[in-house]
C-alpha positions, 0 to 999 in steps of 0.5 A: 728133109721134113719127111725124113725128119718126121719118119725118124721122129716117129721111129724114135717114138715107137721105141719108147713103148719097147725100151727093153727090146731097144736096150737088148738090141743096142747091147747086142750090137755094142758087144758084137761091133765092139769086139770085132772092131777091137780085134781087127784093130789089134790084128791090123796093128800087129799083123798087117802093118809093116815093121816100124822101119823105113820100107819095113815090108822089104826087111829080111833076116839072114840066118845060118841053117843046115841041110840036115835041119832045114827048119832050124835057124842059127847065127853067123860069124862076122867073117861070114856076114862080111862075105854076104855083105861084099858079094850080095847085090840084092840089098840096099841096107845090110848090117848085123848085131850081137845081143848081150846083157849089161850092168848099168851102174850110172846114171841112176841106180844100178840095174841089169839091162839087155842090149845089142851091139849094132853095126852103124850100117844097120842102125843108121839105115833103119829109117828110125831116128831117136826122139831125143838126140841122134844115133851113135857115131863111134864106139864111145856112144850109146842109144837107150830105149824109151823105157830105160829113159823113163826109168832114169827120170825121162829127163832130156838132159840125159842125152850127152851125159855119161853112162857106165855099162859093164864098167865101160864109160860111154856117152848117151847120144839118143833116146829111141821112140817107144815102139822101136825094137831091135831085134824084133821078136822072132829068131835071134830076138824072141823074148829079148827086150833091148834097152841099150844099143852100142856100136859094133865094129863091122871089121870085127875088132875085139871079137872072136872071128870064129864065134857064131853069135851074130844076127843079120838084118837086111833090106831088099832093093825095090823090085827084088823078091824074097825068092831072088834074094834067098837064091843069092845068099844060098849061093854065097853060103855054098861057097862059104861051106865049100871053103871051110867045110870043117866049121860049116858042116851041112851049112846053108843060109835062110832068108826070112821076111822079118815081118812074118818072122816077128809074128810067127809065134802069135799068128795062130792066136790072132787069127783065132781071135779074129775068126771068133770076133767075126762069128760073134758079129754074125751071131749078134746080127742074127739075134738082133734080127730075131728081136726085130722080127719078133717085135714085128709079129707082135705089132701085126695088128698095129701094122694092119690098122695102118695099112687099112688107113692107107699107108703105102708099102714104101712108107711102111718099109721106110718106117721099119728101116728107120727104126732099125737104123736108130737101134743100129746107130746106137749100138755102133756108137756104144760098140766104138766106145766099148772097143777102146777098152777092149783094145787095151784088154786084148793088147795087155793079153797079147803083151804076154806073147810079144815083147812090148806089144802094148807099145807097138800096137797102141802106136800103130792104132794112134796113127 
């Protein structure tokens, strides 16, 4: 223990005569490690972490499609979604929603908000509970986002109070967590930031049965692959198209992994940033290695003197390793500190591409 302490003490003293090189090496490590850590943190939070739903890796989006336009997505009618729900066996959660915009006139100042009408079978089985209150149980209730709750004063007593949405009197039953999203970014929800969720009658009462403006999310049962589930829904879609060809020309179904769909728009950007950060780290290591090598060459006479005085190769190597370790440790510590600010910077940039990316990524990071 004393020997190692002496080695590190001697290594620290050796850097006092080369403060400029030590500072350059530390800054280089801080930049390389900090940027790589920040980018990986964001990539992990946005791309690798599952959706913030219970068993989020099993959630899928069910869309309509056409054989003539295989890459296009479309919504469905609620009778079609009822047919999918009734005939499929691949899912343990199945529901749908309709997007809308509303005029909120109370409580608080009047404002225009985006929202979604959601079937209880979906809302109650996402595995996400409100941080205040609970999900609605009937058509008289409404759940609001954390952002809207803050704009209304962030008062817990808002739950249970009345709200007026497009002239319709509802009761606020709950407030969702900051990172909750429904819909997620992707087909049917790209660029949409829902601030309120209301009850959607799964039987379609009060709706136009022929209107194509419903989107569906489902959760695959354990052990059911995406390919198996898609085969099943395509079979149902074929029967729907056969039964009503006039309103379903060239109709089929598309089933996509909801996590992949939610990041499809920013995946190339994130991967490019991650590759750039990795390259920067390699360049950093090469530059620091060059600095240390140049310093070793400049100290050749000092090294020769030590060898002449009887220092062993092992002791000499240990001394150089200790010097490198001290610089690396200082650079890593500075890099971790720098990464905190860089994470927020990258997220603020990413939030231009992903709605509420800052809240989602920071919540995953904080976990």
